[in-house]
C-alpha positions, 0 to 999 in steps of 0.5 A, spaced: 545 228 611 544 235 608 548 241 609 546 247 605 541 244 601 546 238 598 547 231 600 553 230 603 553 222 604 556 222 611 553 218 616 551 222 622 552 221 630 544 220 630 544 215 625 550 211 629 546 212 635 540 209 632 544 203 629 547 202 636 540 202 640 543 208 644 543 215 645 547 220 642 551 222 648 553 215 649 556 215 642 559 221 643 563 218 649 565 212 646 568 216 640 571 221 645 574 215 649 570 216 655 571 211 661 563 212 663 560 207 658 559 200 659 563 195 655 556 192 651 554 200 649 561 201 647 561 194 643 554 196 640 557 203 638 563 200 635 559 196 630 555 201 628 561 206 626 564 200 622 557 198 619 556 205 617 563 208 615 562 213 620 568 218 620 568 222 627 572 228 625 571 232 631 573 226 636 579 224 632 582 231 633 580 230 640 584 224 641 590 227 637 589 232 642 588 238 637 581 241 638 580 247 635 579 251 641 574 255 638 567 256 640 562 260 635 557 265 638 551 266 633 546 271 633 542 272 627 541 279 627 544 286 624 550 290 627 545 295 628 541 291 633 547 288 636 550 294 638 543 298 640 541 293 645 545 292 651 542 285 652 546 282 646 553 286 649 551 283 656 551 276 653 557 277 649 561 279 656 559 273 660 560 268 654 567 271 653 569 272 660 568 264 661 571 262 655 577 266 656 578 262 663 578 256 659 583 258 654 578 258 648 577 263 642 570 266 641 568 267 634 562 272 634 558 270 628 552 275 625 547 271 620 543 276 616 541 272 610 540 265 607 546 266 604 550 267 610 546 261 614 548 257 608 556 259 609 556 258 616 553 251 616 559 249 611 563 252 616 561 248 621 561 242 617 568 243 616 569 242 624 572 248 625 569 249 632 568 245 638 561 248 639 556 253 638 552 258 642 546 261 639 542 267 641 535 270 639 533 264 636 526 264 633 521 258 633 522 256 626 529 256 626 532 250 624 540 252 626 540 248 633 538 242 630 543 242 624 548 244 629 546 237 633 546 233 626 553 235 625 555 232 632 557 239 635 555 241 642 550 246 642 547 251 647 541 256 646 540 262 650 532 261 651 528 256 648 524 255 641 518 252 645 517 248 652 519 242 649 526 244 646 530 238 645 537 242 645 541 244 651 539 251 653 540 257 659 533 261 660 530 266 665 524 265 668 520 269 663 513 267 666 515 270 673 517 276 670 511 278 667 507 276 673 511 280 678 511 286 673 503 286 673 503 284 681 507 291 682 503 295 677 496 292 680 499 293 687 500 301 685 492 301 684 493 301 676 487 297 673 488 298 665 494 295 665 497 294 657 503 290 655 507 291 649 510 284 647 516 281 643 515 278 637 510 272 638 514 267 634 519 267 640 518 263 646 521 268 651 515 273 648 510 268 649 512 266 656 512 274 658 505 275 655 503 269 659 506 272 665 502 278 664 495 274 663 497 270 670 498 277 673 492 280 671 488 274 673 491 274 680 490 281 681 482 280 679 483 284 673 480 282 666 484 280 660 483 285 654 485 284 647 485 291 646 491 292 651 495 288 648 500 290 642 506 286 639 513 289 638 519 286 636 524 288 642 526 294 638 525 301 640 522 303 634 517 297 635 516 299 642 514 306 639 509 303 634 506 299 639 505 304 644 501 309 639 497 303 637 495 302 644 493 309 646 489 309 639 485 303 642 485 304 649 486 312 651 484 310 658 490 305 660 494 307 666 500 302 666 504 299 661 508 293 661 513 292 656 517 286 655 524 289 654 527 296 657 529 298 649 521 297 648 519 301 654 524 307 652 520 307 645 513 307 649 516 312 654 517 317 648 510 316 645 507 317 652 511 324 652 509 326 645 502 324 647 502 329 654 502 323 658 506 323 665 510 317 667 508 315 672 503 320 674 498 318 668 501 312 666 506 307 670 511 304 666 515 297 667 520 294 663 524 287 663 532 286 663 534 292 668 539 294 663 543 301 662 537 303 658 533 303 665 537 306 669 538 312 664 531 313 662 527 319 665 524 318 670 529 311 671 525 305 669 522 300 674 525 293 670 525 286 672 532 284 672 534 278 669 542 276 670 544 276 663 551 276 664 550 270 668 546 267 663 552 268 658 557 265 663 552 259 664 551 258 657 559 257 656 560 253 662 555 248 659 558 248 652 565 247 655 562 241 659 559 238 653 565 239 649 569 235 654 564 229 656 558 229 652 552 227 656 546 223 654 541 228 657 541 235 654 543 240 660 537 246 662 538 251 666 532 257 668 535 263 672 531 267 677 528 274 675 527 280 680 523 286 680 527 293 681 523 298 683 524 305 680 521 312 679 517 310 673 512 306 677 
């Protein structure tokens, strides 16, 4: 096994599972003393543990009744981004509330550089937490797989791809884009643009897919000139909106893939003398405080962010208590909240 670029020599839970011919969850149950394992599977795991010399540090703590009682919430973003975006704060609020009910300590970790990532991997390898929650993960991020290789339960907020192997809690992002466009088309808008999130994030690609599906369902042609890429920040929304106005000055609606980007787009529209909603209707995603306090108040697709945080923590606690062979997955529904901007 490799941690922070160094060979540790310690066999992993996955290697034990492969040697025993069972799933990772079965190995976890055996070393945690769960009764939900057949005698045949238990014997195979015990044999593989002995042959490989596997030392189940986390399991040993559990059997001794001395877990760390700590869970890491990892957000690979800067402090400025963390505190500027209501999304992260709502996730933290939900996670914190659920863990407090379970008497677990929450360790908030921001990863802003490769050095900090390596330091965190070393921290995990020392088995100082019982599980990990990960937020804002991009498609090429190896951290979820590294966490699992260490034998630690992990739950993602969102997915890296449609084939995500790690447990996750997500919202219906395709539905969010589709409902936003259906609403705008229903208001008579015909040149509907979109500001996407970074397209190396599955959430952004799903909202873009929903936008395109919404156009097709409304009988509107998809036009690449009406698509601009943002980065889920207000400044990213501003840049994308300037790009859209330069390319397609006749646009009459914008679906921004987050409320924060919609706020940036709103500022540019105002600078350009475009009235919202008279000239350009505007819809965001999240239904955050940003949406409620904009002028005019922003129509937004609500996703249950705090509930997502609670559900993530709940699934992780279940995995810590009794690891299952199947990785749990939850997709929560979204709802359009109509306000004056559209």
